[in-house]
Structure formats: C-alpha cells, structure tokens
N, C-alpha and C positions, 0 to 999 in steps of 0.2 A: 431387431426388435426395438420398438419405441415404447418405453415403459412410463407410466405416470410417476410424477415426482413423489417420493416417499412423504407420507404425512408427518414423519418425524424429522424431516429435513430442516435445517436452519433457514431463516428468512431470506438469506442471500449469501453470495460468496464474500468473504471478508476482504477488507482492504489490505493488500500485501505490498508494503513499500519496496523500493529498490534495495538490493543488497550489494554493496560494493564488491566488484569482482565477479558478479554473476549476470549472465544474459541468457535469455530464453527465446526459443522459436518453436513454432508448430507448423505442420504441413499435412495435407491429405495425400497419402502415398498409396491408397487403396490396397493396403496389406490384407484387409478383409472387408472393411467398411467402405461404403461409397457415399460421397457427399458430405464428409466430415473429416476434420484433421484426425489422424491416427498415429502420428509420430511426433515426438517431442525431443528437442535437443536443448540440453542445459550446458552452456559453456562456462567454464570456471577459470579464474585467473591463474597464470603460471605460479607454481609453488603451493597450490591449494592442497591442504591435508585432507585425507579421506578415511572414513571408517564405515563398516557395514555389519549388519546382522542378517543372515540368510537362512532360508528354510533348512530344516533337518531332514526333509524328505529324502528317501533313498532313491527316488526317481526324479531328482532335481533336474531342472532345465539346463540347456546349454549356456544361457546367460548367467545363471547362478554359478555354474562350474567355472566360467570365465572370471566372474567377480571374486570367487574364492581365491583364485591365483593372483589376480591383479591387485587386490587390496593389500596383499603382503608388502607391496611397495609403498603404501601409505600416501600416495599422491594421485590426484585426478585433475584432468583438464576438461573432461566432458562426460556427460551422462546421456546416452541415447536410449529412448524408450519407445516401444511400439505396442499398440493395442490391437486385439483381434486374433493374434496368433501367439501362443505361449512358447514356441520353439522348444517344446519339451517332448521327450520320447521320440526324437528325430535322429538319434544316433550321430554318426560322423557328419552327416549332411547338416545337422543343426550346429555342430561345432564349427564346421567350415563356414556357415552363414555368419556366425559371430566374428570369425577371423576377418572375413571380407568387410563387414560393417566397421569394425574397429580400425582396420587398416585405412579404409577410405576416409573415416572421420579424422584419424590422426594426421593424414596427409593434408587435409584442408585446414586443420588447426595448427599444424607445425609442431606436433608433440609425438611422444612415443605411443605405440599401440597400447601398452600396459597402463597408460594414463587415461584410457577411454573405458568407462564402465557402461554396461548395457543391462537392460531389463526388458522383458517381454511378458505380455499377459493376454490370455485368450484361449482359444481351442488347443487342446493337447493332441499331439500325434500327427499334425499336418506340417509339411515342409514350409519354412518361412520364405516368402518371396523377397529375399533380401535385395535383389536387383532393383526393385521398386523403391526401397528405402534409400539405397545408395544414389539412385537417380534424383532423389529429392534433396540431397545434402547441400548442393550449391544454393538452392533457394533457402534452405534452412539457415545456413551460415550467413547468407546475405541479409536475412530478416531478423537477426538476433537483436533483442532489445531487453531493457531491464524492467519492463512494466507489463509483461505478458503472462503473469502467473495464472490468471483465471483461464486463459486459453490453454495453458499447459495442463492444468488440472482436468480440463474437459477432454484433451487429446488422449489421455491415458485411460479413460473410462471404458468399461465393457458393459456389464449389466447394471452399472451404477446409474442412479436416477438423478444425482446431483454431483457437481464437482466439489472436492474437499480440499480446504486450505486453512492455514492458521499462521499467525504471526505473533511474535513476542519481542519486547525490548528488555534488555537486561544491562547490568553494569559489571565490568571486570576491573577491579582496583580503581573504581570511580570513573571509568571510561565507558560510555554507552556503546552497546553493540546491538545488532539486529539479528533475529532468527526468523526465517520463513520456511514453511513446509507445505507440501501437497501430498495427497494420497489417493489411492483408488482401492476399492474393495466393496464387495456386496454379497458374494456367495463363496463357498469353499473357504469359510473363515473359521479357523481354530488354531491354537498354538500347535506346532511351532513353525511359523508365527501365525499366520492367518493368511488367506489368499489375498495378498495385498501387495501393493508397491507403495513406498513412501520415500520421498526425497526431501531432506532438510538441509538448508544452507545457512551459513552465518558468516559475517565479516570479521569475526574474532580471529585472533592469531593463536591457535592451539595445535600442538603436535598430534600426529595420528594416534599415538598410543593413548593419549589423554581422551581424545574423541572416542576411541573404541571402548574404553572403560566406561565413560559416561553413557554412551549409546546402549551398551549391553545392559547396564543397570536400568536405564530408562525404559527399555523395551519390556522388561519383566513386569512392570506395573502398568503397561499400556497395551501394546500389540500382543503380548503374551497373556493378557488378562481379558481377552474378548473371545466370544464364540458366536457364530450364527448357526452353523450346522454340524460342527464337530469334524469337518474335513480339512486336512492339512494340504496345502497346495504344493505343486512342483516349483513354483516361481517366486515365493515370498522373498521380498527384498526391501530392506530399509538401509538407506545410505545417508550419512551425515558428513558434510563437507565444510571446511573452514578456510576461507580465502586469505585470511591474514591481512586484509586491507585496512583494518582498524588497529591502531597501535596502542597497546597497553603493556603493562609490565609483564615480564615472562612469568608464566605460572609453573608451579612445581608439582605437576601431576594432578590427577583428578580429585584428590582430597585437599588441594590448596584452598584455604579459606577465601581467597579472592574469587573463587568460582562459585561461591554459595548462591549468589543471585542468578548467575548463568545456569547453574545446574537446575535450580527451581523452575526457571523459565523453560528450559529444554524439556524437562519432565512434564510440565504442564502442557506444552505444545504437543508432545507425543500422545498424552492422554486425550487431548482434544481431537486429534486426528483419528485415534483408535475408536473413540466413541462415535465420531461421525460415520465410520464404517459400519458400526452396529446399527446406527439409525438408518442406514441405507441397506440393511439386510434384505435379501430377496424376499419380497412379499410381506415384509415386517409392518406391523401396525402398532406395536408397543415396544418401548425401550425398557429393559429390565435391569435393575441394579441389584446384585446379590452380595450382601455382607455376611461373611462367615467369621465367627469368633469362637474362642474356647478350643481351638484345635491344637494338636501336638506341636505344630510348627507352622510357619508362614506357608511353606510348600504344601503341607497337608491341607491348610485352609483353602489354598487356591485350587487344589485338586478337588476338594469337596464342592467348592463353588462352581467349578467348570462342569462337574458331573451333574449338578442341579441344572445348570444352564444348557447342557447338551441333551437332557432327557426329553425325548419327544412327548412323553406323557405330561411333563411339567409345562413344556412350551405350548402344547395344544390346549391345556387347561387355561393357561394365560390368554391364549387367543380367544377362547370361549368365555372368558371372564368367570371361570369356575374356581372358587376359592378352595380347591381340593388339596388341603395341605398334606394329606396322606401321601401324595405323590412326591412331595419334598422329602418326607421321611424315607420313602423308598430310595430316592436318589442318594441321600446321605449314607444309607446302609450299603449301597453298592459301590461307593467311591473307593473302598479299599483302605481307608484311613481310620484311625482310632476315633470312636465316638461312644459316648456313654448314653445308652438308650434311656436310662432313667433320669438323666439330667438334660436331655435334649429340649431345647426351647426354640420356638418359631414365632416370628412376628411378620405380618403382612400389612404394608401400609401403616406401620406404627402400632398396629393392634396385636396384642398377645393372643395367639390362637392355640399354642401348645406350650406346656411347661412341665418340667419334671417327668417327661416321657409320656404325657397324656394330654388330652384336650383340656383347655382352661375351663374350670367350672363356670357355668352360665355364659359360655362363649356366645356372643352375638355375631352372627355371620353377616348381617346386613351392611355394616360399614366396610367390611373387607370386600364384599361383593361390589360395593360402589367404587372402591379403590381399583379393583380389577377391571372395571370398565373404562378406566382412564388410559392415557397414552404413556404415562410414566409409572412403572410398577417397582416397588421396593420390597425385597424379601430379606429378612434377617434371620440367621440361624446360628445358635450357639450349641456346640456339640459337647461341651462340658468336660473336657479332658486336659486343657492346657491354656496357654496364652497366645497361641498363634492366631493371626487374623489376616484376612485378605478380602479384597473386593474384586468382583468380576462383573462384566457387562455382557448382556445377551439381548435377544429379541424373541418375540413369539414366533410360532410356526403356523403359517396359514396356508390355504390352498394356493395362494399366489406363488409360494415357493415352488410348488409342483409345476404350475403353469409355466413359470420362467425357465426352469431347468429341463422340462420335457421338450421345450422348443428351442433350446439354447443354440444349436447349430443351424437352425433353419433361417 
C-alpha cells in the first residue's frame, strides 16, 4: 500500500548527527516489500550498554522473547530490524529464525549471539523468510555508516506515512553528549506499549541498570501515554543503548544529579517520538491532547485519559468536529476510576463546557465547534476527587482507518 502522507506529519525528517560508536545500514531483502529497503542494521561499539522495554502481550513475538533474555546481559553490539513480517505467532519456527539471524550477525561482527538484539514488525502469523535477511548481511555490514538515520527510519516503516526521528543534546557533569532516536508506528497503538518499534542511542557512558531505570520511567509518560486504536501489539520494542564513547565522570545511578539534563533530554526525545506515532495514526486527521486532573492518582488520571482517547464515540465525534461533550462524560464514567459526578468539569479548546456536573450556563458552542474543526484538539477534564494528573495523546477515528486495515495484507 502506498498511503498519502499524514496531514499531521512534521515538515521533514530532522537532522540527526552522528553518534560516536554507532553505524547504520539498510537493505532491500524482500522480506515482504519489493522495491524498498526493509531491513535495518544498527552496529554498536564493543562494550555498549543496553536496556529495553517490551510488550506485555501474552502472544509476544519471537524477537521480543529473544530480547527479554538477551537484555539480561546488559550489552549489545547490534540491532537487526525487519519490516513486513512480525515473526509473531510462528511457534518454534519463529524462534529458530531469530537464532539463525542473531548467529549470522554475530559471526560477521565478531560478537556473542546474546549481544545481537532483534525486532520485527508487520503481518502476524506468517513464517519469516530469514534466509533473505541473512543473504543481505554482507551488504549491510559493508555499507555501515554514521549518517544514514533517515534511511533507517524509512526501512522499518509498515503502514507509516512518514519516517520518525528525533535528536537531542545534553550534558553530563558538564560534558556534552548526543541522543538520537528513530521509531515506527501507525496502527495497533495502545499501551503496553503501542505497536511500535523505537531505537534510541547515545554516546554517554552509562551502565545498563541506570539506562533501564531511565527508560522505564521515560516510557511511562511517552509510549505508554499514547493510543490510536486501543490495540496492544505482539511486537512492541523500545531499546536504549549507550556506547560510552564520550567520557564524563561516573554517574551514581539514575537519580544522580549529574543526569538531570540527560534525563530531561531523553524524556523529551521519547515524547517527541511517541507523539509522531500518534500524528501518523492510521487515517488520522486530527491530533488530540487530553489533560486529566483531579484524579485519585497519576495512574488513575492516565487510565481515565486513555479511556477517553480510546472511545470510538469520542474519536468519531472529533473526526466529525462535533463538540458532543456528553461522550466525554460517558468515557470518564466507564474508566473504572473514582470521579465525582457533581464536581466534574470539562474544557474543549480552552472553553468551559461543563462545570459542577452540568453544562455551563449560557454555554456558547460556536467557539468549541471552530476548535473541533482544527488539526490540534485539546480536551481538559477534572474529575474532582484528588490531585492526580496525566496527559495522553490520541487521534481521531476516520474511515481511512478502516480502509487501511481492511486491505493491510493485500
């Protein structure tokens, strides 16, 4: 399928500078697609520390199962990614495919198989033609370079309409470091985490345990705070790797004050990538920010926000620019979290539409209707029971979503 570029897409792919200790290559291996690169190899310097957050799906793919085991070692020399085939629900054949790929990659890079991480995205339930991937490894390793981030982001796309990338600079104890990240995702997007792949690298020197703590926290307010359709994938993978090529003082765990700037940059990069995924939601025409306050806890606020964001009635109202705030009330009520009906307040586009459990007197729907016709929609809900707050991001639900998914395998 060739899909038109999302109207919510950024103007172009950002400039991603080289990261010391990282090289990237892509190749067309015809795993499923023809005439386009569909495999990406990310080579990492010896000694690179690695962390990951993976799907909680009980039907997780073979690559996810491999990464769960391999990440226990905390090291990585390579990440191999293919698009078009998820290698999920493929049983022993899927696990065997992973073993062949990691062994062949490890042989070419001179590392242990457990230092090769893998990820796959695409159709579920079809055997992975791993022989084609392995046949392309010599070309991949020969063409590794430090400036091919845009090509890498394109190679991992499936129904995405634009490549997704982000870069940040930060300091650790006064020493500058670089962070680069790419992602893919468009449909089957919901926590935990969202049908998506994301790979973030940095030249900082940080141990795996610190990376893991930072990544897990960062994912909560980024990839676990987005939804397109409420469906959790078999393949969700976020990997964070630190090559250690930039020398700075040793950090004392994730709470070290020296990591304040790095932590902020990492979290901002993760949010950027997560929001790009929502902006590329299948068939999406509108980007929706939902702020929930007054909840019993942050977790409760997020659950309420995601319930609003996942509601087909809310999402179709947004698609039709219908300021039907009653659907938001419905979604709050079904979230399963505490809410005070008589203190509930709702704002759309900065306009109070409901307060103290009822419509605002003399509520003028006209400015809200104008806001709903825009590309960027903001919904604010206060449920009146506590101090918990959270923000989630979603998109509208249009007929384009049906068109894309009805023909996904064709």
